[in-house]
Residue, then its C-alpha position, 0 to 999 in steps of 0.5 A: m955614530s962611532r966614526k969621527n969624519y963622515v958626511f950624513t944626509s937627512e930629509s924632512v917633508s912639510e905639513g902639506h906633504p900628502d903623508k903629513v896631511s894624513d898624519r895631521i888629520s889622524d892626530e887631530i882625531v886623537d886630540l878630539y877624543f881626549h878633549n870630548s871625553t874629558v869635557a864629558g867627565m870620562s877619565p882620560w886614562d880610559v881613552r883609546i884611539a888608533a886612527e889611520t887616514l888616507t888622502t888623495t885627489g878630492k878624497v879623505v878616508i879615515a878608519g880605525e878603532t876608538r873608545g871614549v865618549n861618543v864623537t860624531h862623524d860631523e865633529i870628525e869631519a869638521v876637524a879634518r876640514t879645519a886641518i886641511k884649511d890650516i895647512g893651506y889646501e884650496q886647490d881644485g884637486f884638494h880643497h878643505e871645503t869640497a873634499d869627500i870625507d869617508i869615516f870608518l871608525h869602530d869600537q876597539s877590540a875587546h881582546v886588545a882592551q883586556g890586555v891594556d886595561a888594568g885588572e883585566g887579561l892575564h896580568t893585573e897591571e895596565g899593559a902595553g897596547d902592543q908588542g914592539i921595540m922603540f928607540g930614543y936618541a940624543c946628541s950634542d950636534t944642536d942646542d936641542f940635542m938633535p942630529a943636525p941634518v934632520y934638525y935643519s931640514h925641519k927648520i928650513l920647511e918650518r920657515l918656508a911654511c911660516e913665510r907662506k902663511q904670513g904672505n911673504a912667500s905667497q907664491l909657494g904651495p903647502d907641499s915641499k921636501s928638504q934634504i941636507t947633507i952635512r960634513y962631520e969632522n971629529g964627530k962635530p958638524v962643520q959644513i953643509t955640502s948639499i942642500v936639496l929643496s923641492t917646493q910646490h909653487l902656485d904660479a905656473d910661470m915660475n921656474s927653478n931660478d925664480v923659486t931659488e931667488l925666493v927661498r934662498p934667503h930664508i934657507l940661509d937665515v935658519l942655517p948656522d953661520g959658516w956652514v954654507t960655503e962656496q962649495t955647497v951644492w944647491h938643488i932647488n926644484p931640480t925637476g923643474k915645475f912643481v905646481i900640482g902638489g899634496p894629495d892631488g899629486d900623490t896619495g898620502l897615508t898616516g905613518r909613512k914618514i917615521i924616519v922624518d918624525t924621529y932622527g933622520g936615520m941617524a939612529p935606528h927606528g923600531g918600525g912603529a908609527f906615532s900619529g893617530k895613536d893614543p899613548t897606551k900604544v907604546d909605539r908612541s909613548a915609549a919612543y917619547a920616553m926613550r927620547y926624554l931619557a936620551k936627551n937628559i943623559v946628554a944634557a947631563g954631560f954623561a955622553p956626547w950621544v946616546e941611543i936607547q932601545v926598549s921592548y914590550a909585550i902586549g898586555v905586559a906592563q914592564p919592559q922586556s929589555i932596556y939597552v943603552n948604546v954609547d961610544d966605547a970610549n965614553r967615561v960612563t958605560g951603557e950598563q951604568i946608564e941602564a941601571a940609572i934609567r931604571r931608578v929614575m923613571d917608571l917605564t910601564p905604559r902607565g908610568i910613562r903616561k903619568h910622568l910625561d902627562l900624555n893623556k891630553p889633546i897635545y898631538a896634532r902639533t907633533a904631526a909635522y917638522g918632527h916629534f923631537g927637537r921641539q920646545p915644550d909648551n904651556e899646554g903640555g905639548f912636547s913634555w918629552e923634550k924637557t931636561d928636568l931629569v938631569d939632577e935625578l940621573k946624576a944622583a942615580l949614577k953616583a949611587 
C-alpha cells in the first residue's frame, strides 16, 4: 500500500467453514505421512503428498498423490474423523461418526518425481515441485507484522471458537465468517469502521439480537482499545438465522480460501494453495520463506512494509526471479534488499525446507486462522514466523 489515508477490508472464516474443514483434513493427511514415514525409518526428505478434500452433506472425498510408507485407508479415515470431531461437527447432516468417507489416493507420478528428486531428471539438484509465483508480505500494523484487517478478523473467530469449545458460548456452532473494515491515517490503522460476523448457532430460537448479545463482548475483547467507536457499524448475522452450517450447508474444497490464508488481500497472491501439500511444493514452502524474509526485513527496521515475489520452474532448484517492493521513499531500496536476501538464505526448495525445518508433521495447525501472524511453537510449527534473521540481514545490507 502506497496511499496514506484509506479504508481497507479483509475477511476470515472459522475452522468449521466447509472449505476449512477440507483444508484441515488435507493437512492432517500430510502430517500422517510425515509421522508414519519417520517412525518407519524413511527419510522425511523423501515424503511426497498432495491431498485434496471435498466435504458435503454426510460425505468426505479425499483424492491425491502420495509417496511414503504404506498408510492405510483406516488410518486416513481415522484422522479425518478425529479432525471433524475436534472442529465440533455432531450434526445430523455432518457428523464425525456417520460421515461417509471415500479415499482415492495413489502413487505420485514418476514424471513429476524425476524433476523433484535430486540426481534425477534434467537437473542434478532437487528441483521445485511445480512452476509458479509466490508472494511474501509484512507490515508494521501489528506486533506480529500482519495487516490489521485480516489479523483481527482471525482473532475474532479464534476467540469465538475457544469460547465455544470451553462451553462459554455453547450456543454457537463451528461455522462462522468475520469481516473487518479499518480506516488508515498516515499509513497507520486507527479505527474500525465496520464489523461483520455471521456465525452458526445451534439454538434455532436465537435471533440476530441474541447472537449479538452473546458475541459482542468477545469481539470487543480482542480488538485494540479505541478502535471501535460509536460510528462503527455492526452487522451480526445480517441474514437472520444461521442454524444449518458447515459442509451440510455448503460444499467445501481444499485450497479455496487462499486470501484468508495469507494477507487478506493487502498483498498479491500467486494463486497456489497451501493445504494438503508437502513442502517440496513451492506453492507452500516458498510462500512461507517469503513471509519469513518479509517479516524479518520489517522487524529489522528496514521498511514499514515490504512485499516479495519469487518464481520457480518445475524441476529447477534456483528461483527464476526475486522481486522486492517497498515504498519509493524508503531509505533502503528494493534492489538492496534483493541482494541481501540472496546472501542470507538458500532459496532452493531443499534450502528452504532445511532452513525452516519443514519436514515435520506441523501442518494441521495451519489450516485455520491464517498461516501467518502466528506464534512459533516448540514442535517446529510456524517456524517461518521467527525473527531470527534480523542480524544477518543487517550485516548483509552493510556489505
